[in-house]
All heavy atoms as a GROMACS GRO file, in nm:
protein
  627
    1MET      N    1   0.170   6.487   0.747
    1MET     CA    2   0.278   6.582   0.767
    1MET      C    3   0.325   6.640   0.633
    1MET      O    4   0.357   6.758   0.626
    1MET     CB    5   0.393   6.516   0.840
    1MET     CG    6   0.360   6.489   0.987
    1MET     SD    7   0.497   6.420   1.080
    1MET     CE    8   0.600   6.564   1.096
    2ALA      N    9   0.330   6.556   0.530
    2ALA     CA   10   0.378   6.604   0.400
    2ALA      C   11   0.281   6.706   0.342
    2ALA      O   12   0.323   6.805   0.281
    2ALA     CB   13   0.398   6.487   0.305
    3ILE      N   14   0.151   6.684   0.361
    3ILE     CA   15   0.053   6.780   0.313
    3ILE      C   16   0.070   6.913   0.388
    3ILE      O   17   0.063   7.020   0.328
    3ILE     CB   18  -0.090   6.724   0.325
    3ILE    CG1   19  -0.108   6.607   0.227
    3ILE    CG2   20  -0.195   6.832   0.299
    3ILE    CD1   21  -0.236   6.529   0.244
    4GLY      N   22   0.096   6.906   0.517
    4GLY     CA   23   0.125   7.026   0.594
    4GLY      C   24   0.252   7.094   0.547
    4GLY      O   25   0.260   7.218   0.544
    5ALA      N   26   0.351   7.016   0.508
    5ALA     CA   27   0.476   7.072   0.456
    5ALA      C   28   0.450   7.147   0.325
    5ALA      O   29   0.505   7.256   0.303
    5ALA     CB   30   0.579   6.962   0.434
    6ILE      N   31   0.364   7.091   0.240
    6ILE     CA   32   0.330   7.159   0.115
    6ILE      C   33   0.265   7.294   0.145
    6ILE      O   34   0.298   7.395   0.084
    6ILE     CB   35   0.238   7.070   0.027
    6ILE    CG1   36   0.318   6.952  -0.028
    6ILE    CG2   37   0.176   7.152  -0.086
    6ILE    CD1   38   0.233   6.850  -0.103
    7ARG      N   39   0.176   7.296   0.242
    7ARG     CA   40   0.110   7.423   0.279
    7ARG      C   41   0.212   7.523   0.332
    7ARG      O   42   0.211   7.641   0.294
    7ARG     CB   43   0.001   7.398   0.383
    7ARG     CG   44  -0.070   7.525   0.423
    7ARG     CD   45  -0.176   7.500   0.528
    7ARG     NE   46  -0.234   7.626   0.569
    7ARG     CZ   47  -0.351   7.671   0.528
    7ARG    NH1   48  -0.424   7.598   0.446
    7ARG    NH2   49  -0.396   7.787   0.571
    8ALA      N   50   0.300   7.478   0.421
    8ALA     CA   51   0.401   7.568   0.478
    8ALA      C   52   0.495   7.621   0.368
    8ALA      O   53   0.530   7.740   0.369
    8ALA     CB   54   0.482   7.495   0.585
    9LEU      N   55   0.533   7.536   0.276
    9LEU     CA   56   0.617   7.581   0.165
    9LEU      C   57   0.545   7.688   0.084
    9LEU      O   58   0.604   7.790   0.046
    9LEU     CB   59   0.657   7.462   0.077
    9LEU     CG   60   0.759   7.367   0.140
    9LEU    CD1   61   0.762   7.234   0.066
    9LEU    CD2   62   0.897   7.431   0.143
   10HIS      N   63   0.417   7.664   0.055
   10HIS     CA   64   0.337   7.761  -0.020
   10HIS      C   65   0.332   7.894   0.054
   10HIS      O   66   0.348   8.001  -0.007
   10HIS     CB   67   0.196   7.705  -0.042
   10HIS     CG   68   0.103   7.803  -0.107
   10HIS    ND1   69   0.110   7.834  -0.241
   10HIS    CD2   70   0.002   7.877  -0.056
   10HIS    CE1   71   0.016   7.924  -0.268
   10HIS    NE2   72  -0.050   7.951  -0.157
   11GLU      N   73   0.310   7.889   0.185
   11GLU     CA   74   0.303   8.012   0.265
   11GLU      C   75   0.435   8.088   0.267
   11GLU      O   76   0.437   8.208   0.292
   11GLU     CB   77   0.260   7.978   0.409
   11GLU     CG   78   0.114   7.934   0.417
   11GLU     CD   79   0.074   7.883   0.555
   11GLU    OE1   80   0.161   7.873   0.645
   11GLU    OE2   81  -0.044   7.850   0.571
   12HIS      N   82   0.545   8.019   0.238
   12HIS     CA   83   0.676   8.083   0.235
   12HIS      C   84   0.726   8.108   0.092
   12HIS      O   85   0.845   8.128   0.068
   12HIS     CB   86   0.778   8.000   0.314
   12HIS     CG   87   0.756   8.009   0.461
   12HIS    ND1   88   0.670   7.926   0.529
   12HIS    CD2   89   0.806   8.096   0.553
   12HIS    CE1   90   0.668   7.960   0.657
   12HIS    NE2   91   0.750   8.063   0.674
   13GLY      N   92   0.633   8.103  -0.003
   13GLY     CA   93   0.666   8.139  -0.140
   13GLY      C   94   0.736   8.032  -0.222
   13GLY      O   95   0.785   8.061  -0.331
   14GLN      N   96   0.741   7.911  -0.171
   14GLN     CA   97   0.804   7.802  -0.245
   14GLN      C   98   0.698   7.727  -0.326
   14GLN      O   99   0.585   7.707  -0.278
   14GLN     CB  100   0.872   7.704  -0.149
   14GLN     CG  101   0.983   7.767  -0.069
   14GLN     CD  102   1.099   7.807  -0.157
   14GLN    OE1  103   1.152   7.728  -0.233
   14GLN    NE2  104   1.140   7.933  -0.145
   15ARG      N  105   0.733   7.686  -0.446
   15ARG     CA  106   0.639   7.615  -0.533
   15ARG      C  107   0.674   7.466  -0.534
   15ARG      O  108   0.788   7.428  -0.551
   15ARG     CB  109   0.647   7.670  -0.674
   15ARG     CG  110   0.607   7.817  -0.682
   15ARG     CD  111   0.632   7.875  -0.819
   15ARG     NE  112   0.776   7.857  -0.852
   15ARG     CZ  113   0.824   7.849  -0.974
   15ARG    NH1  114   0.746   7.859  -1.079
   15ARG    NH2  115   0.954   7.833  -0.995
   16VAL      N  116   0.571   7.384  -0.516
   16VAL     CA  117   0.586   7.238  -0.520
   16VAL      C  118   0.521   7.192  -0.650
   16VAL      O  119   0.405   7.223  -0.673
   16VAL     CB  120   0.517   7.172  -0.398
   16VAL    CG1  121   0.522   7.021  -0.408
   16VAL    CG2  122   0.581   7.220  -0.268
   17PRO      N  123   0.590   7.124  -0.737
   17PRO     CA  124   0.725   7.070  -0.730
   17PRO      C  125   0.831   7.154  -0.799
   17PRO      O  126   0.946   7.113  -0.807
   17PRO     CB  127   0.710   6.937  -0.802
   17PRO     CG  128   0.616   6.970  -0.914
   17PRO     CD  129   0.518   7.068  -0.851
   18GLN      N  130   0.796   7.271  -0.850
   18GLN     CA  131   0.893   7.350  -0.927
   18GLN      C  132   1.017   7.386  -0.847
   18GLN      O  133   1.129   7.378  -0.899
   18GLN     CB  134   0.827   7.477  -0.982
   18GLN     CG  135   0.718   7.452  -1.083
   18GLN     CD  136   0.582   7.430  -1.018
   18GLN    OE1  137   0.570   7.410  -0.897
   18GLN    NE2  138   0.477   7.433  -1.100
   19ASP      N  139   1.001   7.427  -0.721
   19ASP     CA  140   1.114   7.465  -0.638
   19ASP      C  141   1.163   7.351  -0.550
   19ASP      O  142   1.283   7.342  -0.520
   19ASP     CB  143   1.078   7.584  -0.548
   19ASP     CG  144   1.040   7.707  -0.629
   19ASP    OD1  145   1.095   7.726  -0.739
   19ASP    OD2  146   0.954   7.785  -0.581
   20ILE      N  147   1.072   7.268  -0.504
   20ILE     CA  148   1.107   7.158  -0.414
   20ILE      C  149   1.005   7.045  -0.430
   20ILE      O  150   0.885   7.071  -0.444
   20ILE     CB  151   1.114   7.206  -0.267
   20ILE    CG1  152   1.168   7.097  -0.176
   20ILE    CG2  153   0.978   7.256  -0.220
   20ILE    CD1  154   1.208   7.148  -0.039
   21ALA      N  155   1.054   6.922  -0.434
   21ALA     CA  156   0.966   6.805  -0.443
   21ALA      C  157   0.932   6.758  -0.301
   21ALA      O  158   1.013   6.770  -0.210
   21ALA     CB  159   1.034   6.692  -0.520
   22VAL      N  160   0.811   6.706  -0.285
   22VAL     CA  161   0.767   6.653  -0.156
   22VAL      C  162   0.710   6.514  -0.178
   22VAL      O  163   0.631   6.492  -0.269
   22VAL     CB  164   0.659   6.745  -0.093
   22VAL    CG1  165   0.610   6.686   0.039
   22VAL    CG2  166   0.713   6.886  -0.072
   23ILE      N  167   0.753   6.420  -0.093
   23ILE     CA  168   0.703   6.283  -0.098
   23ILE      C  169   0.665   6.242   0.043
   23ILE      O  170   0.741   6.262   0.138
   23ILE     CB  171   0.808   6.185  -0.155
   23ILE    CG1  172   0.844   6.224  -0.298
   23ILE    CG2  173   0.758   6.041  -0.148
   23ILE    CD1  174   0.952   6.138  -0.361
   24GLY      N  175   0.546   6.184   0.057
   24GLY     CA  176   0.499   6.137   0.187
   24GLY      C  177   0.517   5.987   0.201
   24GLY      O  178   0.565   5.919   0.111
   25ILE      N  179   0.475   5.937   0.316
   25ILE     CA  180   0.481   5.793   0.342
   25ILE      C  181   0.346   5.748   0.392
   25ILE      O  182   0.284   5.816   0.474
   25ILE     CB  183   0.591   5.759   0.444
   25ILE    CG1  184   0.725   5.787   0.383
   25ILE    CG2  185   0.580   5.617   0.494
   25ILE    CD1  186   0.842   5.730   0.453
   26ASP      N  187   0.301   5.636   0.348
   26ASP     CA  188   0.184   5.559   0.391
   26ASP      C  189   0.062   5.572   0.301
   26ASP      O  190  -0.040   5.511   0.325
   26ASP     CB  191   0.147   5.580   0.538
   26ASP     CG  192   0.062   5.703   0.568
   26ASP    OD1  193   0.017   5.771   0.475
   26ASP    OD2  194   0.041   5.728   0.687
   27ASN      N  195   0.072   5.649   0.195
   27ASN     CA  196  -0.036   5.664   0.097
   27ASN      C  197  -0.169   5.699   0.163
   27ASN      O  198  -0.272   5.639   0.136
   27ASN     CB  199  -0.051   5.540   0.009
   27ASN     CG  200  -0.132   5.570  -0.117
   27ASN    OD1  201  -0.137   5.683  -0.162
   27ASN    ND2  202  -0.196   5.468  -0.171
   28GLU      N  203  -0.165   5.797   0.251
   28GLU     CA  204  -0.286   5.851   0.313
   28GLU      C  205  -0.387   5.883   0.203
   28GLU      O  206  -0.350   5.941   0.101
   28GLU     CB  207  -0.247   5.978   0.390
   28GLU     CG  208  -0.361   6.064   0.435
   28GLU     CD  209  -0.443   5.998   0.544
   28GLU    OE1  210  -0.387   5.921   0.623
   28GLU    OE2  211  -0.564   6.026   0.548
   29PRO      N  212  -0.514   5.845   0.218
   29PRO     CA  213  -0.613   5.870   0.113
   29PRO      C  214  -0.618   6.016   0.066
   29PRO      O  215  -0.639   6.043  -0.052
   29PRO     CB  216  -0.746   5.828   0.177
   29PRO     CG  217  -0.706   5.723   0.275
   29PRO     CD  218  -0.572   5.769   0.329
   30ALA      N  219  -0.597   6.111   0.156
   30ALA     CA  220  -0.601   6.253   0.118
   30ALA      C  221  -0.488   6.290   0.023
   30ALA      O  222  -0.497   6.393  -0.045
   30ALA     CB  223  -0.595   6.340   0.243
   31ALA      N  224  -0.384   6.209   0.014
   31ALA     CA  225  -0.268   6.241  -0.070
   31ALA      C  226  -0.308   6.261  -0.216
   31ALA      O  227  -0.255   6.349  -0.284
   31ALA     CB  228  -0.162   6.130  -0.060
   32ALA      N  229  -0.401   6.182  -0.264
   32ALA     CA  230  -0.442   6.192  -0.404
   32ALA      C  231  -0.522   6.319  -0.431
   32ALA      O  232  -0.530   6.364  -0.544
   32ALA     CB  233  -0.524   6.070  -0.443
   33TYR      N  234  -0.580   6.378  -0.325
   33TYR     CA  235  -0.667   6.494  -0.342
   33TYR      C  236  -0.601   6.626  -0.304
   33TYR      O  237  -0.660   6.733  -0.323
   33TYR     CB  238  -0.795   6.474  -0.261
   33TYR     CG  239  -0.868   6.350  -0.306
   33TYR    CD1  240  -0.863   6.234  -0.231
   33TYR    CD2  241  -0.938   6.348  -0.426
   33TYR    CE1  242  -0.928   6.118  -0.274
   33TYR    CE2  243  -1.002   6.234  -0.470
   33TYR     CZ  244  -0.997   6.119  -0.393
   33TYR     OH  245  -1.060   6.005  -0.435
   34ALA      N  246  -0.482   6.620  -0.249
   34ALA     CA  247  -0.409   6.743  -0.215
   34ALA      C  248  -0.376   6.818  -0.344
   34ALA      O  249  -0.375   6.760  -0.453
   34ALA     CB  250  -0.281   6.708  -0.140
   35ILE      N  251  -0.348   6.946  -0.331
   35ILE     CA  252  -0.307   7.025  -0.448
   35ILE      C  253  -0.171   7.084  -0.417
   35ILE      O  254  -0.160   7.167  -0.327
   35ILE     CB  255  -0.409   7.136  -0.478
   35ILE    CG1  256  -0.544   7.075  -0.512
   35ILE    CG2  257  -0.359   7.225  -0.591
   35ILE    CD1  258  -0.655   7.176  -0.527
   36PRO      N  259  -0.067   7.041  -0.488
   36PRO     CA  260  -0.067   6.934  -0.587
   36PRO      C  261  -0.082   6.797  -0.519
   36PRO      O  262  -0.055   6.783  -0.401
   36PRO     CB  263   0.071   6.948  -0.653
   36PRO     CG  264   0.157   7.005  -0.545
   36PRO     CD  265   0.067   7.096  -0.466
   37SER      N  266  -0.128   6.698  -0.597
   37SER     CA  267  -0.143   6.564  -0.540
   37SER      C  268  -0.007   6.515  -0.492
   37SER      O  269   0.096   6.542  -0.552
   37SER     CB  270  -0.205   6.469  -0.642
   37SER     OG  271  -0.126   6.460  -0.758
   38LEU      N  272  -0.008   6.446  -0.379
   38LEU     CA  273   0.115   6.409  -0.309
   38LEU      C  274   0.171   6.274  -0.354
   38LEU      O  275   0.102   6.172  -0.344
   38LEU     CB  276   0.088   6.405  -0.158
   38LEU     CG  277   0.203   6.367  -0.067
   38LEU    CD1  278   0.316   6.470  -0.077
   38LEU    CD2  279   0.155   6.352   0.075
   39SER      N  280   0.295   6.275  -0.400
   39SER     CA  281   0.364   6.148  -0.425
   39SER      C  282   0.386   6.081  -0.290
   39SER      O  283   0.404   6.149  -0.188
   39SER     CB  284   0.500   6.172  -0.492
   39SER     OG  285   0.483   6.229  -0.620
   40THR      N  286   0.386   5.950  -0.287
   40THR     CA  287   0.394   5.880  -0.160
   40THR      C  288   0.452   5.742  -0.175
   40THR      O  289   0.461   5.689  -0.285
   40THR     CB  290   0.253   5.873  -0.095
   40THR    OG1  291   0.262   5.820   0.035
   40THR    CG2  292   0.158   5.789  -0.177
   41VAL      N  293   0.493   5.685  -0.065
   41VAL     CA  294   0.538   5.546  -0.061
   41VAL      C  295   0.432   5.468   0.015
   41VAL      O  296   0.404   5.497   0.132
   41VAL     CB  297   0.674   5.531   0.008
   41VAL    CG1  298   0.714   5.384   0.018
   41VAL    CG2  299   0.781   5.610  -0.066
   42ALA      N  300   0.368   5.374  -0.052
   42ALA     CA  301   0.268   5.288   0.012
   42ALA      C  302   0.342   5.173   0.080
   42ALA      O  303   0.429   5.110   0.021
   42ALA     CB  304   0.170   5.235  -0.091
   43LEU      N  305   0.309   5.149   0.205
   43LEU     CA  306   0.373   5.043   0.283
   43LEU      C  307   0.272   4.933   0.316
   43LEU      O  308   0.153   4.960   0.327
   43LEU     CB  309   0.429   5.100   0.413
   43LEU     CG  310   0.536   5.207   0.396
   43LEU    CD1  311   0.571   5.269   0.532
   43LEU    CD2  312   0.659   5.148   0.332
   44PRO      N  313   0.320   4.810   0.336
   44PRO     CA  314   0.230   4.700   0.371
   44PRO      C  315   0.192   4.708   0.520
   44PRO      O  316   0.247   4.637   0.604
   44PRO     CB  317   0.312   4.575   0.339
   44PRO     CG  318   0.454   4.618   0.358
   44PRO     CD  319   0.458   4.763   0.317
   45ILE      N  320   0.099   4.796   0.552
   45ILE     CA  321   0.064   4.826   0.691
   45ILE      C  322   0.018   4.701   0.766
   45ILE      O  323   0.055   4.682   0.883
   45ILE     CB  324  -0.044   4.936   0.697
   45ILE    CG1  325   0.008   5.065   0.633
   45ILE    CG2  326  -0.091   4.960   0.840
   45ILE    CD1  327   0.130   5.124   0.700
   46VAL      N  328  -0.059   4.615   0.704
   46VAL     CA  329  -0.109   4.496   0.772
   46VAL      C  330   0.009   4.406   0.813
   46VAL      O  331   0.017   4.360   0.927
   46VAL     CB  332  -0.208   4.417   0.683
   46VAL    CG1  333  -0.244   4.283   0.745
   46VAL    CG2  334  -0.334   4.501   0.661
   47GLU      N  335   0.103   4.385   0.721
   47GLU     CA  336   0.220   4.302   0.753
   47GLU      C  337   0.305   4.365   0.864
   47GLU      O  338   0.351   4.296   0.955
   47GLU     CB  339   0.307   4.282   0.629
   47GLU     CG  340   0.244   4.195   0.522
   47GLU     CD  341   0.334   4.188   0.400
   47GLU    OE1  342   0.456   4.167   0.416
   47GLU    OE2  343   0.282   4.206   0.289
   48LEU      N  344   0.326   4.496   0.855
   48LEU     CA  345   0.405   4.565   0.957
   48LEU      C  346   0.338   4.555   1.094
   48LEU      O  347   0.404   4.529   1.195
   48LEU     CB  348   0.421   4.713   0.920
   48LEU     CG  349   0.511   4.742   0.800
   48LEU    CD1  350   0.492   4.886   0.753
   48LEU    CD2  351   0.656   4.718   0.835
   49THR      N  352   0.207   4.574   1.098
   49THR     CA  353   0.133   4.566   1.223
   49THR      C  354   0.137   4.426   1.283
   49THR      O  355   0.157   4.409   1.404
   49THR     CB  356  -0.013   4.611   1.201
   49THR    OG1  357  -0.013   4.742   1.145
   49THR    CG2  358  -0.092   4.610   1.331
   50GLN      N  359   0.119   4.325   1.198
   50GLN     CA  360   0.122   4.187   1.247
   50GLN      C  361   0.259   4.153   1.304
   50GLN      O  362   0.269   4.091   1.411
   50GLN     CB  363   0.086   4.090   1.134
   50GLN     CG  364  -0.060   4.094   1.097
   50GLN     CD  365  -0.092   4.010   0.974
   50GLN    OE1  366  -0.006   3.975   0.895
   50GLN    NE2  367  -0.221   3.981   0.956
   51ALA      N  368   0.365   4.191   1.236
   51ALA     CA  369   0.500   4.161   1.283
   51ALA      C  370   0.530   4.234   1.414
   51ALA      O  371   0.588   4.176   1.507
   51ALA     CB  372   0.604   4.199   1.177
   52ALA      N  373   0.489   4.359   1.424
   52ALA     CA  374   0.512   4.435   1.547
   52ALA      C  375   0.434   4.377   1.664
   52ALA      O  376   0.486   4.366   1.776
   52ALA     CB  377   0.475   4.582   1.525
   53THR      N  378   0.311   4.337   1.638
   53THR     CA  379   0.228   4.278   1.743
   53THR      C  380   0.287   4.146   1.791
   53THR      O  381   0.296   4.120   1.912
   53THR     CB  382   0.084   4.257   1.693
   53THR    OG1  383   0.031   4.384   1.651
   53THR    CG2  384  -0.005   4.196   1.800
   54GLN      N  385   0.330   4.063   1.696
   54GLN     CA  386   0.391   3.934   1.732
   54GLN      C  387   0.516   3.957   1.816
   54GLN      O  388   0.537   3.890   1.917
   54GLN     CB  389   0.425   3.856   1.606
   54GLN     CG  390   0.484   3.720   1.634
   54GLN     CD  391   0.520   3.646   1.506
   54GLN    OE1  392   0.528   3.704   1.398
   54GLN    NE2  393   0.544   3.516   1.518
   55CYS      N  394   0.598   4.050   1.779
   55CYS     CA  395   0.720   4.081   1.853
   55CYS      C  396   0.686   4.131   1.993
   55CYS      O  397   0.748   4.087   2.092
   55CYS     CB  398   0.802   4.184   1.777
   55CYS     SG  399   0.959   4.226   1.855
   56ALA      N  400   0.587   4.220   2.004
   56ALA     CA  401   0.548   4.274   2.134
   56ALA      C  402   0.496   4.163   2.226
   56ALA      O  403   0.528   4.160   2.346
   56ALA     CB  404   0.443   4.382   2.117
   57VAL      N  405   0.417   4.070   2.172
   57VAL     CA  406   0.364   3.960   2.252
   57VAL      C  407   0.478   3.871   2.300
   57VAL      O  408   0.482   3.830   2.417
   57VAL     CB  409   0.259   3.880   2.172
   57VAL    CG1  410   0.223   3.749   2.242
   57VAL    CG2  411   0.134   3.964   2.150
   58MET      N  412   0.572   3.842   2.212
   58MET     CA  413   0.686   3.758   2.250
   58MET      C  414   0.768   3.826   2.360
   58MET      O  415   0.808   3.760   2.458
   58MET     CB  416   0.773   3.727   2.128
   58MET     CG  417   0.704   3.635   2.028
   58MET     SD  418   0.802   3.609   1.879
   58MET     CE  419   0.925   3.496   1.942
   59LEU      N  420   0.792   3.955   2.347
   59LEU     CA  421   0.867   4.027   2.449
   59LEU      C  422   0.791   4.031   2.581
   59LEU      O  423   0.850   4.013   2.688
   59LEU     CB  424   0.898   4.169   2.401
   59LEU     CG  425   1.002   4.180   2.289
   59LEU    CD1  426   1.006   4.322   2.233
   59LEU    CD2  427   1.139   4.137   2.337
   60ALA      N  428   0.660   4.052   2.574
   60ALA     CA  429   0.578   4.056   2.696
   60ALA      C  430   0.578   3.922   2.768
   60ALA      O  431   0.573   3.916   2.891
   60ALA     CB  432   0.436   4.097   2.661
   61ASN      N  433   0.586   3.814   2.690
   61ASN     CA  434   0.589   3.679   2.748
   61ASN      C  435   0.731   3.631   2.777
   61ASN      O  436   0.752   3.514   2.807
   61ASN     CB  437   0.518   3.581   2.655
   61ASN     CG  438   0.369   3.606   2.650
   61ASN    OD1  439   0.308   3.646   2.749
   61ASN    ND2  440   0.309   3.585   2.534
   62LYS      N  441   0.828   3.723   2.764
   62LYS     CA  442   0.969   3.694   2.789
   62LYS      C  443   1.021   3.576   2.705
   62LYS      O  444   1.104   3.499   2.748
   62LYS     CB  445   0.994   3.670   2.937
   62LYS     CG  446   0.961   3.794   3.018
   62LYS     CD  447   0.994   3.781   3.162
   62LYS     CE  448   0.957   3.914   3.225
   62LYS     NZ  449   0.968   3.924   3.361
   63GLN      N  450   0.969   3.568   2.583
   63GLN     CA  451   1.016   3.468   2.488
   63GLN      C  452   1.126   3.530   2.402
   63GLN      O  453   1.125   3.651   2.377
   63GLN     CB  454   0.901   3.421   2.397
   63GLN     CG  455   0.789   3.352   2.470
   63GLN     CD  456   0.671   3.323   2.378
   63GLN    OE1  457   0.657   3.384   2.274
   63GLN    NE2  458   0.588   3.228   2.419
   64PRO      N  459   1.219   3.448   2.357
   64PRO     CA  460   1.325   3.503   2.272
   64PRO      C  461   1.268   3.547   2.136
   64PRO      O  462   1.184   3.480   2.078
   64PRO     CB  463   1.422   3.387   2.254
   64PRO     CG  464   1.342   3.264   2.284
   64PRO     CD  465   1.236   3.304   2.380
   65VAL      N  466   1.312   3.662   2.093
   65VAL     CA  467   1.273   3.712   1.962
   65VAL      C  468   1.385   3.678   1.867
   65VAL      O  469   1.499   3.720   1.886
   65VAL     CB  470   1.247   3.864   1.967
   65VAL    CG1  471   1.211   3.917   1.829
   65VAL    CG2  472   1.138   3.896   2.068
   66THR      N  473   1.354   3.599   1.766
   66THR     CA  474   1.458   3.547   1.676
   66THR      C  475   1.521   3.656   1.591
   66THR      O  476   1.640   3.656   1.567
   66THR     CB  477   1.402   3.437   1.585
   66THR    OG1  478   1.289   3.489   1.515
   66THR    CG2  479   1.361   3.316   1.667
   67SER      N  480   1.442   3.753   1.546
   67SER     CA  481   1.497   3.857   1.460
   67SER      C  482   1.414   3.983   1.473
   67SER      O  483   1.291   3.978   1.469
   67SER     CB  484   1.499   3.811   1.314
   67SER     OG  485   1.541   3.918   1.231
   68LEU      N  486   1.481   4.093   1.489
   68LEU     CA  487   1.412   4.221   1.492
   68LEU      C  488   1.427   4.295   1.360
   68LEU      O  489   1.381   4.407   1.346
   68LEU     CB  490   1.465   4.307   1.607
   68LEU     CG  491   1.441   4.252   1.747
   68LEU    CD1  492   1.504   4.344   1.851
   68LEU    CD2  493   1.293   4.236   1.775
   69HIS      N  494   1.491   4.231   1.264
   69HIS     CA  495   1.514   4.294   1.134
   69HIS      C  496   1.432   4.223   1.028
   69HIS      O  497   1.443   4.102   1.011
   69HIS     CB  498   1.663   4.289   1.096
   69HIS     CG  499   1.749   4.360   1.195
   69HIS    ND1  500   1.766   4.496   1.194
   69HIS    CD2  501   1.821   4.315   1.300
   69HIS    CE1  502   1.845   4.531   1.294
   69HIS    NE2  503   1.880   4.423   1.359
   70HIS      N  504   1.350   4.299   0.960
   70HIS     CA  505   1.268   4.247   0.851
   70HIS      C  506   1.276   4.344   0.735
   70HIS      O  507   1.297   4.464   0.755
   70HIS     CB  508   1.122   4.232   0.894
   70HIS     CG  509   1.101   4.140   1.010
   70HIS    ND1  510   1.096   4.003   0.996
   70HIS    CD2  511   1.086   4.164   1.142
   70HIS    CE1  512   1.077   3.947   1.114
   70HIS    NE2  513   1.072   4.044   1.206
   71THR      N  514   1.255   4.295   0.617
   71THR     CA  515   1.251   4.380   0.500
   71THR      C  516   1.110   4.375   0.441
   71THR      O  517   1.055   4.268   0.421
   71THR     CB  518   1.352   4.332   0.392
   71THR    OG1  519   1.483   4.334   0.450
   71THR    CG2  520   1.348   4.420   0.270
   72TYR      N  521   1.054   4.492   0.419
   72TYR     CA  522   0.922   4.503   0.361
   72TYR      C  523   0.932   4.589   0.236
   72TYR      O  524   1.002   4.690   0.235
   72TYR     CB  525   0.824   4.568   0.459
   72TYR     CG  526   0.806   4.486   0.584
   72TYR    CD1  527   0.880   4.510   0.698
   72TYR    CD2  528   0.714   4.382   0.587
   72TYR    CE1  529   0.865   4.434   0.812
   72TYR    CE2  530   0.698   4.304   0.700
   72TYR     CZ  531   0.774   4.331   0.813
   72TYR     OH  532   0.758   4.255   0.925
   73LEU      N  533   0.862   4.550   0.134
   73LEU     CA  534   0.865   4.625   0.010
   73LEU      C  535   0.754   4.728   0.008
   73LEU      O  536   0.639   4.696   0.037
   73LEU     CB  537   0.851   4.531  -0.110
   73LEU     CG  538   0.963   4.428  -0.126
   73LEU    CD1  539   0.934   4.338  -0.245
   73LEU    CD2  540   1.097   4.497  -0.144
   74GLY      N  541   0.789   4.849  -0.025
   74GLY     CA  542   0.691   4.955  -0.043
   74GLY      C  543   0.673   4.980  -0.191
   74GLY      O  544   0.743   4.923  -0.274
   75GLN      N  545   0.577   5.063  -0.223
   75GLN     CA  546   0.551   5.098  -0.363
   75GLN      C  547   0.551   5.249  -0.375
   75GLN      O  548   0.476   5.317  -0.305
   75GLN     CB  549   0.417   5.041  -0.408
   75GLN     CG  550   0.380   5.081  -0.549
   75GLN     CD  551   0.237   5.043  -0.585
   75GLN    OE1  552   0.161   4.995  -0.502
   75GLN    NE2  553   0.202   5.064  -0.709
   76LEU      N  554   0.634   5.301  -0.463
   76LEU     CA  555   0.637   5.445  -0.489
   76LEU      C  556   0.522   5.482  -0.580
   76LEU      O  557   0.506   5.426  -0.689
   76LEU     CB  558   0.770   5.487  -0.553
   76LEU     CG  559   0.782   5.633  -0.592
   76LEU    CD1  560   0.771   5.722  -0.469
   76LEU    CD2  561   0.913   5.657  -0.665
   77ILE      N  562   0.440   5.574  -0.535
   77ILE     CA  563   0.328   5.624  -0.615
   77ILE      C  564   0.361   5.768  -0.650
   77ILE      O  565   0.359   5.856  -0.563
   77ILE     CB  566   0.195   5.614  -0.537
   77ILE    CG1  567   0.169   5.468  -0.500
   77ILE    CG2  568   0.081   5.672  -0.619
   77ILE    CD1  569   0.055   5.448  -0.404
   78VAL      N  570   0.395   5.790  -0.775
   78VAL     CA  571   0.438   5.923  -0.819
   78VAL      C  572   0.314   6.005  -0.858
   78VAL      O  573   0.233   5.962  -0.940
   78VAL     CB  574   0.535   5.913  -0.939
   78VAL    CG1  575   0.575   6.052  -0.987
   78VAL    CG2  576   0.658   5.831  -0.900
   79ARG      N  577   0.305   6.122  -0.796
   79ARG     CA  578   0.197   6.216  -0.828
   79ARG      C  579   0.260   6.353  -0.853
   79ARG      O  580   0.381   6.367  -0.863
   79ARG     CB  581   0.096   6.220  -0.714
   79ARG     CG  582   0.023   6.087  -0.694
   79ARG     CD  583  -0.094   6.103  -0.597
   79ARG     NE  584  -0.164   5.978  -0.576
   79ARG     CZ  585  -0.161   5.907  -0.462
   79ARG    NH1  586  -0.093   5.952  -0.357
   79ARG    NH2  587  -0.228   5.795  -0.451
   80GLU      N  588   0.179   6.454  -0.857
   80GLU     CA  589   0.223   6.588  -0.898
   80GLU      C  590   0.330   6.651  -0.810
   80GLU      O  591   0.410   6.730  -0.858
   80GLU     CB  592   0.103   6.683  -0.903
   80GLU     CG  593  -0.001   6.644  -1.006
   80GLU     CD  594  -0.132   6.718  -0.988
   80GLU    OE1  595  -0.160   6.768  -0.876
   80GLU    OE2  596  -0.206   6.724  -1.086
   81SER      N  597   0.335   6.618  -0.683
   81SER     CA  598   0.426   6.688  -0.590
   81SER      C  599   0.574   6.658  -0.614
   81SER      O  600   0.660   6.720  -0.552
   81SER     CB  601   0.391   6.656  -0.445
   81SER     OG  602   0.422   6.520  -0.415
   82SER      N  603   0.603   6.562  -0.701
   82SER     CA  604   0.744   6.532  -0.728
   82SER      C  605   0.776   6.528  -0.878
   82SER      O  606   0.885   6.489  -0.915
   82SER     CB  607   0.784   6.398  -0.664
   82SER     OG  608   0.711   6.292  -0.723
   83LEU      N  609   0.682   6.571  -0.959
   83LEU     CA  610   0.706   6.572  -1.104
   83LEU      C  611   0.770   6.703  -1.144
   83LEU      O  612   0.727   6.811  -1.102
   83LEU     CB  613   0.573   6.557  -1.180
   83LEU     CG  614   0.502   6.424  -1.164
   83LEU    CD1  615   0.366   6.430  -1.235
   83LEU    CD2  616   0.586   6.311  -1.220
   84SER      N  617   0.875   6.694  -1.224
   84SER     CA  618   0.935   6.817  -1.275
   84SER      C  619   0.882   6.842  -1.416
   84SER      O  620   0.857   6.749  -1.492
   84SER     CB  621   1.087   6.806  -1.276
   84SER     OG  622   1.127   6.696  -1.355
   85ALA      N  623   0.864   6.966  -1.448
   85ALA     CA  624   0.807   7.003  -1.578
   85ALA      C  625   0.909   6.990  -1.688
   85ALA      O  626   1.024   6.994  -1.673
   85ALA     CB  627   0.752   7.143  -1.573
   0.00000   0.00000   0.00000
């Protein structure tokens, strides 16, 4: 979606990052190859998927879910789409 946003901004005369910064989420492999390359937040997808699956199984089996709140650390990967000159 962020790469599409960069395209739409370009089509409307906006410059990334000079006029507006864009940051995506999930560190999609294409992010590094977009023009400008897309800054992104990398998330621990495996951990998120495992926790969601475990919660879904517990709910399906009508077992009590002890906590629906978890904290996961992401990593900001700064690339051209958010750098100011």
